Structures are given as C-alpha cells and as structure tokens.
N, C-alpha and C positions, 0 to 999 in steps of 0.2 A: 440036430432036431430042425427039424421043416420050419422054415413059414405057415404061419397063418394070418387069418383073413376075421381085421376087428372094428366095427363101426369107429366113425368119428366123430367126434364129439365139438362142433367152431361154436360161435358166438359173436352173433351179431352186434358189431360196436357201432354204438348211440342208438339203437333203437330200442333197447329195453326186455330182448326177449332171447330164448335161447332155443336155437335148433339141432334137429342131430341130422346132419342129414344122412346118407345112407350111402354115405362112400366107405372105401375100406381102404385102409395100410399093411402094409405089409410089418407082420412086426415079426424080427430075430427070433432067436433062440433065447436071450437074457430076455427078452418082453419089453422091451424097448419101441413102444411104434412109429417106423419113418412116416415124414408126412409126404403126402399123397400131393400127383400136379396137383392137386385142386386147392389145397392146403397150401402147397405154397405161391400160388396165384395168389387167397385172399391175405394170405401176410405182406406178398408186396405189394397191394393196391392199400391195406390198409399202413405200409413203412407212408405211400409217395400222401397220405393222406393227412399225416400227420405229419410230413414237410411241407406240404405248405401251409402252416398255421408257423411253423418255428426253420426261422432261415438254415439257421448253421447244424439242426440236424439233415437240412438238405444235402449240404453243402458234403456233413457226414457220411450221408447215407451215398452220394458219387463217385464222393475217394473209396468206399470200402466197395462196390459195383460195378468200378469201374465207369458210371455212369454218364457219356455225354453231358446229359444236358445241365440245366440249374442255370443262373444270373450269368447273363452274354456280360463282356465288357468290352471295350475301346481302351481300355488304360494300358503300355506296350506293360513288361517286366520288364524290372532293371534291377543290375545287380544283380544280392544271395536271392530274391527271387526267380531265377533263371534257371531249372532244373532239369536239367541235360547233362548227361555223359561230358559230348562234346559240341562245340558253333563252330559254325562259319565268318573269323572273321575280319573284321571293314576296319583299318587306321580311321584314325579324326581324319585328314587329308583323300579320304578315298582309297585307298590301297587296299589292296586286298592279300592280306595276311597270308590265311590260308582256313584248313580247321585243325584245330587245338582243343584242348580239354577247357572244361568252365575252370578248374582252379589258374590255370596262366593265362586262358583272358582278365581274369581278375586281376590277378597278378598287374596284369600291365595296364590292368586301366587303373590300379592304384598307384602304379607309377607314377604315370602320368598325368596324376590327377586328373580324370576326368570318372564317370558313370560307362557303365558296359550295356549300350539300353537291344534290348529284343526288338529289330527290327517288320523281319518274315520270320514267323511263329510257325507257319504252314508249310516252312521247310524244309528236305531233307538233307542235312542235320539243319539247325537254326541258322538265322544269318541274326552277328550281332556287330555295333558297329561301337565305336570309341567314340564321347561326346558327350558333349556338355550338357545332360539332362534340361536341369533349373532355364539353357539360354534357352536350347527347342522349347520347351514347352512357350514360351514368353515369345518366340518368334512366329510358332503355330498360332496362338490366339490373336497377333495381331495382321497372318493372312487372315483369315476370319474375318475378325473385325475389320480388315479393309474389301476381301469381299461382301461381302452387307450391307455397306458402305455403295457400293460401286454398282450394288445390282439395283433393276429396271425396276419399280413398280407403278403398274399403271393403272394413270387416276382419270377420273373423267371430271371435267367440272359440266356444270350446267349454267347455262344463262335463259334468261324467257323472256318473251317481247311480244309487247302487242299489232297485232297490224298497222294501227293508229297509233302510233310510234312518233314522237317530236321529233325535230332532226338533231336537241342534244342532246333529248335523252341516248337515242340513237346512236351522237357519238363517245356517249358514255359506258354505253356496254360494248360498243366495237372496242374503247378501248382495253375493255376487262378481256374479252375474248383475246386482242392479238396479245395481252401479258398470258393467259394463257395458250398459247401455241407459243411464243418465244419461252419457256419455259419449260417442252416439249411433254404438254399435257393435251389430252382430248378435251374438245371441247362438244357439249350435242347443246343446242341452238331449241330452243321453242315457242309456238309462237302459239300465242293461247286464244282463240274469238271466244267471245262472248255474243248470245243474241244472235240479232239478224247479218252477227256477223259470221256466222257458218254458214252461210250464201254465198259467199266470196269469199272461196282460200283460193283465187288467182290473188290474191292483197299478197298473204303471209308468203306465197313460193315466189312471190317474185321479190319482198322481203332474204327473203333469205337467200335468191342466190345474187340481193346487193352486195347481202352479206359477204357471201363469203369471194365476191369479183375484188371487194377493200380490202380484203386478207390471203390477197391469194399465192404472196410472196413468201408470207409465213407458214401455210398450214393449201391442203388438200383437201376435199370435197369423200367423206370415207363411205359415207353413206348418202344418199340423191333426201330427198324430203318427198316422203311421204305422211300421208295424213293417219292421227288415230284421236278417233270419238274427233275432239271437240278440240284439241291440239295436233300440228304438225312438227315434227322434229328433222330435221340433218345437223349430223353428226362429225365434223371438220377433224382432223388429223396432223400433224406435225409433221412438215420435211426431214427437221433435225430429230434422231433416238435421246431419251429423256439424257444419257453421260454427254452427248457431244450443246444440248441444251444448258446444262448444267455449268460444262465446260467457261462456256459462250457468256453465258448469264453473271460467272464470280471474275470474266475478266474484265463484262463489263462495269462490276460494282467495283473494278478494284479503277481504273478509269478514270473515274469517277467518285475515286478520294482519290488521287493523285491528282485530280485536274479542283477538287477542293482545297488539297494543302496547297499547293503554289497560287492557287489566290488568297491563299491564308498570305503566305509566306509575300507574296509580293501588297500586299495590305499592312503583314509590320515592315515592306522596307518605305512603305510612302511615309510610311507613320514617322519612321525613325530619319528619313528625310526632310518633312518635316518639323521633327524638333530640331535639328543642327537647322535650319535654316532661320527658325526661332532663335535659336542660341547667338547665330549669328550678328545674325537684329539686333537681338540683346545688345552683344558687346559693343558691336559697333557703333548705337546713342553711346553707351557709358561711357569713351574714349572723345565723344565731341565736344566740344569746348560752349557752355553754354552764350546765350544772349547777353553781355549786359547792359545798362542806363547807357553807357558812351555810343555802345554800340550803331544806335539808332540816329544816333547826331546827326546831323549835314555835313558831311569835312569842309565843303568850300563856308 
C-alpha cells in the first residue's frame, strides 16, 4: 500500500493552546504516522527543556542520545567507576606496565592494596595509575593551600599628610610608611591642601621629595607627585617583593623572639645567682659564734 500524507497536530507545551501545523508525515501501510523532521526537533527541544529542571533526567537523556553535554566534573574516576575495556597501566613507582584489560588492572590494584585512578581520560586508551587515592587527594589539597598562601596580593596603603605638618607628626607618619614598605606593600602619599595652602603647591612637593629621600633604602617613587584637585599624590613602591618581604619580616620576628628569650634566661640566671649568694650568706651567719658579755672585757 502506498504511503500517504496526513496533517500532524502538535501541542505547544506551556502555551495553553493547540495548533495544527501544516506539516505532513509519511503514513505507511499499517496506518501509523512516522514523525517528521520538524516533529523530531520539537520533541528534542521539549526533552532539553525538561532536563533543565531535572538533572537526573538530563543524565538519562545524555546517556540515551550519546550527547557529550552535561555537567562538567573534575573528579577523577577511581576503580569500578572506570568503564573502559582496557587501559594503559602505570605502576605505583611510575613504571610502565603496558596496555591491560580493566579486570586485570583492578585485580592488580586489589592485590597491591591500592586504588586504580584514571589520570588521563582523553588518551586512547586512558592512562590509569596505581596509587593511594586518599593520600593523593590530601597532598593535592596541601599543595593548593600552600600555593594560595604564597600567592602575592598587592595592597596599596595610604598615608595622608598636611603641608605644615609638625616634625614629630612627620616622624610618626614616616615610621608607618617604613613599616608598610618593609611589609612589601605600596604606599600612596596624599598631601591635603586647605584654604590658601592651595596657592603654595611647592610646599607639598618639597615634603613629598623629603619623604621619598628618607625612605629611599626601602622603596622608590613609582608615581611622581601630581596635583589632583586639592590634593597632591605620590605612590611609593617597595624594593622587595611581597614574598621576600614576608620572609624578612618573619626572620626579624624570630630574631626578636630569640633575643627576648635570651634576656629572660639571663634574668632567671641572675636571680638564681642572687638567691644562691643570699643562701650562702645566711649559712655563714648561722655558723659564726655570737658575741657574749665576756668578749667585751679588756684582757689586761
């Protein structure tokens, strides 16, 4: 029986209305209509929209359609989660075992009391290694924590001064700048002008030059003095990097702690010596014969 064309009715999901599209499907001799390309595309779109709200349904959809999409994971596959017929096996010490079946690799891992970890999933065949997976995850976390600890974060400190600053206040502000530069941080120096001081910008310029010369051993002028409205700004950068400065600061702290402990030990030793001397004096006084009335008489 020849195939015939019949109209296909489709209902748009969520619209609340039904439309009869002027698409035709091929009906074989048994009277069952085969879906057209348009109808297949519509079904796929509905399935994807449904999978957006149902992650498990999305997983089943990807497995059934061989769709490479889905959630991206960085977790390594271990032991029974490796679903390939054969792998390129690497021993626990890095030796090359060769291409073996997955059953043999799992058996070797069980005999060695180790885990079979897939380290290169994109290779053909995938590369797996015998290792202690718990120890590997711990060491990886420690390395990541250490790298975050050692990474340098540039911090810009700010110090504000006035053109007519007092010498004592200037020394205090300079001490803060020195501390910031020793810590490996940049320092933004701001000179604030008020009232008629704005007509004398050379006062602030000379003050910034003086400060830059005083801290030249620890930092350099990264941004020259420039006028910014009522303020004059200069940026000082440290000679040492953040990591190097941190090492120096920790060494200086350790040195101060050692000196403090040495001073405490010297004080304890001095107190112990004084106590021994006092006890010796008390013992000598106890053995000495006390004077009696006859000792005061004249022997003649």
